[in-house]
C-alpha angles and dihedrals in degrees: 000000000000120000085238086080089069099047116111119241128161086212091069129070113256138148111286093240091059089053093048094045091056095043093049091051090052091048092050093050093045090065088073104049109073115131095351140102112265134197116201107192120192087014096174113196091346104251092131090042091057091049093050090052092046089050093065105270112163090221136354121201109190128192139185135169093225122086088206092053093047092052091049093046092051088052093048093048098039093115095055116085092189093063130088123179125197141168111253145143113250089229094054111035119180093236134115122244118278093008102131135064094200133018116202122191117163123190092353105107095075092054097055127098094210117031093177092055089048093052090049088054091049091050091049093053097044122090118236105284091020125146135235121203116190139157137198138168115273104236093210090067104020096047107011124198096021129115130227093266096050118109106251122246089235104079093213095058122088099188135001126203135209114229096262092047091050093048091048095055092045091049092057087067106026128054094214127038121179116189127214131164151196132227103020122211129183120262091240092056090047090051091051094050091046088055091049091048090055096046107035119077122261116337096331093135092053090051089049090052092052092047090053088059094060095094087063090076084076105027107029123121134178099249090060087072101041116138110253140178115275118253138189096246099055140046124208134227089222127033119211121193132196107199128185132197 
């Protein structure tokens, strides 16, 4: 199956919580873009790119590795003169050093073969004092009971991190890392699912997690997926980080 099958697009049918999760991440990142130069890496079909442009970014340079995504992003951003969209590898962007005020890359980390090389590229592109906003699934909730070297349940993901692991690798490159998250669950529920993930065969715990989401087809709402500051009494299904040089 092509990775295109996992790309988010409002034009396609998908569970409401997937739609709300993406939109809330875009809304969160858009708070940081006014009057500055933005890189949107792994922009997908450009829905976030368009929101960043609409939110007052001075420029938005968007990149994706997919021809299909680039074509769709150009179409979705055709009304914004401050947006350019190009085909590029996240590890080798056609940008000069220190050319961006903020680098946004949402739900990209888990797809990359070399996260350290990606963070080096982010650091290269950012101006001194620049910011990096990124998000990734938290393995403890998204794929409970598995370790860092385990093959993720999601066939499109190469590696999934727990929150502490995610923060550590970001902290090796950035002097300040602020953690946020989406879809909070209690620590007791996370512990229970972790136990089930370690004891049940295969990815049974992941499938149980997905089954527990089915009532959301009726009751879900956007604010249930808002990005919020991390706390000590909850863990999140998705980690969101704001990093600064």
